[in-house]
FIKOLMI-500803 format. One line per field, with one value per atom (N, C-alpha, C): residue number from 1; residue in one letter; atom name; y, x, z. Coordinates in pm, whole numbers. Each point is the difference from the previous one (the first is absolute). Layout:
BEGIN
num <- c(NUM;...);
residu <- c(A;...);
atome <- c(CA;...);
Y <- c(Y;...);
X <- c(X;...);
Z <- c(Z;...);
This chain:
BEGIN
num <- c(1;1;1;2;2;2;3;3;3;4;4;4;5;5;5;6;6;6;7;7;7;8;8;8;9;9;9;10;10;10;11;11;11;12;12;12;13;13;13;14;14;14;15;15;15;16;16;16;17;17;17;18;18;18;19;19;19;20;20;20;21;21;21;22;22;22;23;23;23;24;24;24;25;25;25;26;26;26;27;27;27;28;28;28;29;29;29;30;30;30;31;31;31;32;32;32;33;33;33;34;34;34;35;35;35;36;36;36;37;37;37;38;38;38;39;39;39;40;40;40;41;41;41;42;42;42;43;43;43;44;44;44;45;45;45;46;46;46;47;47;47;48;48;48;49;49;49;50;50;50;51;51;51;52;52;52;53;53;53;54;54;54;55;55;55;56;56;56;57;57;57;58;58;58;59;59;59;60;60;60;61;61;61;62;62;62;63;63;63;64;64;64;65;65;65;66;66;66;67;67;67;68;68;68;69;69;69;70;70;70;71;71;71;72;72;72;73;73;73;74;74;74;75;75;75;76;76;76;77;77;77;78;78;78;79;79;79;80;80;80;81;81;81;82;82;82;83;83;83;84;84;84;85;85;85;86;86;86;87;87;87;88;88;88;89;89;89;90;90;90;91;91;91;92;92;92;93;93;93;94;94;94;95;95;95;96;96;96;97;97;97;98;98;98;99;99;99;100;100;100;101;101;101;102;102;102;103;103;103;104;104;104;105;105;105;106;106;106;107;107;107;108;108;108;109;109;109;110;110;110;111;111;111;112;112;112;113;113;113;114;114;114;115;115;115;116;116;116;117;117;117;118;118;118;119;119;119;120;120;120;121;121;121;122;122;122;123;123;123;124;124;124;125;125;125;126;126;126;127;127;127;128;128;128;129;129;129;130;130;130;131;131;131;132;132;132;133;133;133;134;134;134;135;135;135;136;136;136;137;137;137;138;138;138;139;139;139;140;140;140;141;141;141;142;142;142;143;143;143;144;144;144;145;145;145;146;146;146;147;147;147;148;148;148;149;149;149;150;150;150;151;151;151;152;152;152;153;153;153;154;154;154;155;155;155;156;156;156;157;157;157);
residu <- c(X;X;X;X;X;X;X;X;X;X;X;X;X;X;X;X;X;X;X;X;X;X;X;X;X;X;X;X;X;X;X;X;X;X;X;X;X;X;X;X;X;X;X;X;X;X;X;X;X;X;X;X;X;X;X;X;X;X;X;X;X;X;X;X;X;X;X;X;X;X;X;X;X;X;X;X;X;X;X;X;X;X;X;X;X;X;X;X;X;X;X;X;X;X;X;X;X;X;X;X;X;X;X;X;X;X;X;X;X;X;X;X;X;X;X;X;X;X;X;X;X;X;X;X;X;X;X;X;X;X;X;X;X;X;X;X;X;X;X;X;X;X;X;X;X;X;X;X;X;X;X;X;X;X;X;X;X;X;X;X;X;X;X;X;X;X;X;X;X;X;X;X;X;X;X;X;X;X;X;X;X;X;X;X;X;X;X;X;X;X;X;X;X;X;X;X;X;X;X;X;X;X;X;X;X;X;X;X;X;X;X;X;X;X;X;X;X;X;X;X;X;X;X;X;X;X;X;X;X;X;X;X;X;X;X;X;X;X;X;X;X;X;X;X;X;X;X;X;X;X;X;X;X;X;X;X;X;X;X;X;X;X;X;X;X;X;X;X;X;X;X;X;X;X;X;X;X;X;X;X;X;X;X;X;X;X;X;X;X;X;X;X;X;X;X;X;X;X;X;X;X;X;X;X;X;X;X;X;X;X;X;X;X;X;X;X;X;X;X;X;X;X;X;X;X;X;X;X;X;X;X;X;X;X;X;X;X;X;X;X;X;X;X;X;X;X;X;X;X;X;X;X;X;X;X;X;X;X;X;X;X;X;X;X;X;X;X;X;X;X;X;X;X;X;X;X;X;X;X;X;X;X;X;X;X;X;X;X;X;X;X;X;X;X;X;X;X;X;X;X;X;X;X;X;X;X;X;X;X;X;X;X;X;X;X;X;X;X;X;X;X;X;X;X;X;X;X;X;X;X;X;X;X;X;X;X;X;X;X;X;X;X;X;X;X;X;X;X;X;X;X;X;X;X;X;X;X;X;X;X;X;X;X;X;X;X;X;X;X;X;X);
atome <- c(N;CA;C;N;CA;C;N;CA;C;N;CA;C;N;CA;C;N;CA;C;N;CA;C;N;CA;C;N;CA;C;N;CA;C;N;CA;C;N;CA;C;N;CA;C;N;CA;C;N;CA;C;N;CA;C;N;CA;C;N;CA;C;N;CA;C;N;CA;C;N;CA;C;N;CA;C;N;CA;C;N;CA;C;N;CA;C;N;CA;C;N;CA;C;N;CA;C;N;CA;C;N;CA;C;N;CA;C;N;CA;C;N;CA;C;N;CA;C;N;CA;C;N;CA;C;N;CA;C;N;CA;C;N;CA;C;N;CA;C;N;CA;C;N;CA;C;N;CA;C;N;CA;C;N;CA;C;N;CA;C;N;CA;C;N;CA;C;N;CA;C;N;CA;C;N;CA;C;N;CA;C;N;CA;C;N;CA;C;N;CA;C;N;CA;C;N;CA;C;N;CA;C;N;CA;C;N;CA;C;N;CA;C;N;CA;C;N;CA;C;N;CA;C;N;CA;C;N;CA;C;N;CA;C;N;CA;C;N;CA;C;N;CA;C;N;CA;C;N;CA;C;N;CA;C;N;CA;C;N;CA;C;N;CA;C;N;CA;C;N;CA;C;N;CA;C;N;CA;C;N;CA;C;N;CA;C;N;CA;C;N;CA;C;N;CA;C;N;CA;C;N;CA;C;N;CA;C;N;CA;C;N;CA;C;N;CA;C;N;CA;C;N;CA;C;N;CA;C;N;CA;C;N;CA;C;N;CA;C;N;CA;C;N;CA;C;N;CA;C;N;CA;C;N;CA;C;N;CA;C;N;CA;C;N;CA;C;N;CA;C;N;CA;C;N;CA;C;N;CA;C;N;CA;C;N;CA;C;N;CA;C;N;CA;C;N;CA;C;N;CA;C;N;CA;C;N;CA;C;N;CA;C;N;CA;C;N;CA;C;N;CA;C;N;CA;C;N;CA;C;N;CA;C;N;CA;C;N;CA;C;N;CA;C;N;CA;C;N;CA;C;N;CA;C;N;CA;C;N;CA;C;N;CA;C;N;CA;C;N;CA;C;N;CA;C;N;CA;C;N;CA;C;N;CA;C;N;CA;C;N;CA;C;N;CA;C;N;CA;C;N;CA;C;N;CA;C;N;CA;C;N;CA;C;N;CA;C;N;CA;C;N;CA;C;N;CA;C;N;CA;C;N;CA;C;N;CA;C;N;CA;C;N;CA;C;N;CA;C);
Y <- c(31623;-161;-54;-85;-9;-124;-17;-101;-73;-26;-41;-131;-35;-141;21;-177;4;-131;-37;-160;17;-128;-60;-128;-28;-180;-52;-82;-70;-42;-24;-41;74;101;62;-36;28;-54;51;-124;43;-51;13;-32;-134;-63;-163;-53;-43;-47;-70;74;-46;-65;-116;-79;87;-65;97;-52;-71;-66;85;62;68;103;54;131;49;-114;40;-32;-123;30;159;65;131;95;-14;35;16;-121;-39;60;-11;32;131;66;215;-15;-55;31;10;-156;-62;107;88;57;99;127;97;52;-6;33;-66;-163;-6;36;47;54;164;98;114;78;129;36;-1;-52;-6;172;-23;98;40;-21;10;-62;-117;-71;-28;47;-3;-115;-3;-147;-78;-158;-45;-116;-4;-142;-79;-112;-36;-29;52;5;-98;-75;-114;-89;-91;-103;-102;-12;-71;-91;-73;-110;128;111;44;141;42;144;29;90;58;197;-14;149;51;97;54;131;68;115;35;102;52;168;16;141;18;91;58;104;13;161;94;-41;53;5;-92;-15;-105;-17;-116;-51;-109;-35;-161;-22;-135;-82;-115;-58;-142;-23;-97;-76;-91;-32;-177;5;-97;-57;-168;-64;-54;8;-134;-89;-99;-58;-33;33;19;80;114;115;78;83;124;-2;140;16;132;65;116;56;135;52;110;-32;97;86;106;125;45;-68;-6;118;12;131;84;126;39;114;80;122;-51;-107;-22;-77;-28;-66;-94;-102;-99;-127;-40;-102;-4;-78;-45;-91;-32;-154;-24;-112;-39;-121;-16;-125;-105;-95;-97;-50;25;-32;-56;-82;-19;87;96;67;-120;97;-102;-73;26;-100;-41;-51;-104;52;131;84;31;-47;44;140;72;134;32;122;16;197;-3;92;6;219;51;82;-9;97;73;125;4;104;2;79;22;152;77;158;-13;157;22;159;41;59;-108;65;162;40;145;103;-37;74;22;90;31;-116;-37;-96;102;-35;67;132;19;90;-29;131;3;-115;-37;-136;-136;7;-120;31;93;12;-21;27;-29;-140;-38;-163;-64;60;-59;20;61;64;-102;-9;-78;-139;-35;-130;-75;103;-10;34;77;36;-112;-1;-95;-47;77;-52;-17;-39;-56;-178;-38;-131;-115;63;-64;-41;101;-34;-96;48;-126;-163;1;-146;-46;40;16;32;-4;-10;-126;-46;-91;-135;-33;-90;-28;125;1;-30;1;-26;-214;41;-173;-83;58;-81;-6;141;-26;-67;-24;-86;-200;16;-127;-85;115;-38;-7;47;2;-136;-70;-149;0;162;79;-38;-60;-3;-172);
X <- c(2610;61;-10;96;25;-68;-80;-69;46;31;22;-19;-35;-19;-18;51;77;-60;-33;-34;19;105;57;-40;22;-32;153;28;120;24;-90;40;-48;7;-43;18;-57;15;180;51;152;59;-3;101;53;106;13;-80;-111;-99;85;-59;84;-111;46;-71;-40;-100;-6;111;41;116;165;16;109;-58;-76;-55;17;-30;11;163;54;143;71;-38;70;-65;-125;-53;94;36;112;146;39;146;21;-113;-35;23;-68;-1;110;79;90;182;-64;132;-39;-96;-45;135;136;100;-39;-85;-4;-103;-86;-151;30;44;-31;145;-68;123;146;134;139;-2;33;90;-145;-102;-112;-23;45;35;121;87;134;10;-58;7;-146;11;-122;54;-32;32;-100;-11;-83;99;-56;3;-29;-131;-73;-112;-8;-63;-53;-140;-114;-59;-79;-143;-71;-15;-70;-25;162;39;152;15;152;0;138;-11;143;-3;64;8;135;68;60;-48;80;-17;72;0;-56;-95;-80;-30;67;-24;87;91;101;-93;-118;-67;29;74;-36;-61;-84;-101;-22;-68;-15;-161;-23;-96;-28;-154;-19;-20;18;-97;-64;-109;-72;-61;15;-42;-120;-89;-102;-12;79;76;-135;122;-106;-95;19;-128;27;35;46;116;79;90;-39;28;-54;138;67;90;-50;17;-4;132;-2;53;73;95;-5;84;130;43;48;25;40;-143;-19;-61;-176;-2;-131;-71;-124;-23;-160;-17;-69;-79;3;-12;-6;59;37;-32;-108;-29;5;74;-2;-55;-103;-83;-44;-8;-11;-160;-92;-105;-66;-124;-70;-136;24;-100;-131;-129;-100;-9;51;62;63;82;120;137;35;75;94;114;139;25;-18;-3;97;95;97;-76;-73;-19;62;21;125;-146;51;-81;86;-2;58;-101;45;-85;115;100;60;-29;120;7;162;38;92;115;38;50;58;-68;64;-83;-65;-117;-137;-24;-163;-105;-51;-128;-84;69;-130;72;126;67;116;48;27;137;48;96;-126;-44;-91;-78;-44;-77;104;112;78;28;47;20;-161;-98;-125;42;44;-23;106;103;65;-28;-2;-95;-71;-118;-91;61;109;54;18;16;31;178;49;118;-26;-89;32;-33;-102;-11;-58;-74;3;104;114;95;87;22;65;-57;-131;-54;33;47;-3;160;74;151;49;-80;27;-86;-19;-48;35;61;114;106;76;129;-19;-112;-52;40;-73;32;147;85;136;73;-44;82;-38;-144;-15;55;51;54;148;32;142;44;-88;-76;69;-31;6;-153;-70;-121;-82);
Z <- c(5459;-114;-118;-107;-130;33;-100;-33;-203;9;-169;-72;-71;-29;-136;-80;-106;-60;-134;-40;-122;-16;-163;-13;-140;-25;-23;67;33;-152;-64;-175;-97;-24;-94;-161;-71;-152;13;-116;-53;99;132;64;63;4;37;118;54;92;129;84;140;115;-10;95;144;97;119;106;-49;107;-37;-152;8;5;-28;13;208;29;190;0;-43;40;-61;-92;-24;100;52;128;116;37;98;-4;-137;-7;-7;-69;57;106;143;105;62;5;35;-76;-88;-78;-81;15;-48;-135;64;-126;-150;0;-76;-138;75;-66;-9;89;-7;-147;-13;-77;44;-115;76;72;103;135;61;20;95;52;38;132;-26;120;49;80;86;110;6;25;79;11;148;76;63;-45;109;181;88;123;69;5;52;-80;23;-88;64;-53;92;-73;21;-163;-11;38;-24;-10;-1;-34;16;-64;52;20;24;62;-99;-19;-151;42;-29;50;-156;-38;-165;49;-148;-21;-111;19;-136;-32;-111;-37;100;65;130;107;13;136;44;151;94;17;-20;84;-1;109;43;-37;-38;-36;26;35;54;-100;-43;-118;-21;25;31;-167;5;-85;10;-76;-29;-111;-17;-96;-125;-116;-146;-28;110;-54;34;171;6;113;-21;74;46;140;93;-6;-12;89;91;114;103;-24;56;-46;180;80;124;61;-87;-2;-138;-45;-149;-3;-79;-8;-13;-37;-34;147;67;71;-80;37;-66;-76;-89;-88;-103;-99;-185;21;-114;2;-171;-53;-104;-5;-69;3;-170;-43;-35;-30;-149;88;-148;-22;-108;-29;-125;5;-24;-75;-11;-91;-144;-63;16;84;48;-27;-54;-39;79;61;102;20;83;9;168;-35;114;37;121;75;87;-26;98;92;145;40;122;73;123;77;157;47;107;22;44;43;92;-9;10;6;22;94;93;102;62;41;93;-120;-87;-45;14;-41;13;-63;31;-76;-80;-136;-103;-39;34;5;-135;-59;-118;-62;113;-15;-80;89;-20;-104;-49;-132;-124;56;-144;12;90;24;-45;9;-88;-118;-44;-160;-68;81;-40;-31;83;30;-82;-71;-54;-174;-41;-115;-86;-141;-94;54;96;33;98;31;211;10;44;43;-97;-130;-91;-71;-23;-33;69;111;49;29;-26;-72;-81;-120;-138;-28;106;30;58;75;84;-88;-34;-149;-102;-63;-84;33;108;89;78;29;1;-144;-74;-125;-46;26;-27;73;144;65;-35;-41;-53;-118;-121;-77;43;88;46;38;82;56;130;69;136;57;-41;43;-50);
């Protein structure tokens, strides 16, 4: 199994501050349309195919892989991406919280397996290394907040 986690401050020194509501809106937009947040060409399709007050279902093509995700919302705090189909199975979570000093943080964590691959095998080990690398999910958190700030500046948030 793959387990990875990363936490970053939402408002590091030198960045335009985001409120919890603005950071939350960025996370919701990312769930609804990953194309707005991923590098150009990485996500070529992202369609919400079902919607309710508590979740959405989206179908997307990311890095050439077709997937279906059930995305649950805990308003203002947590977005959980359940991998229904695609190369991975399990859950990916993005969570807003205040640390002990009251500073707003954004945490990513996941618990995943690779469909059709041996647990703990070389494919999972490579995926684990990617998730934990500087180009992994910590970078994704940083780019999510950067893009949220850009959308705010464009009055889209």
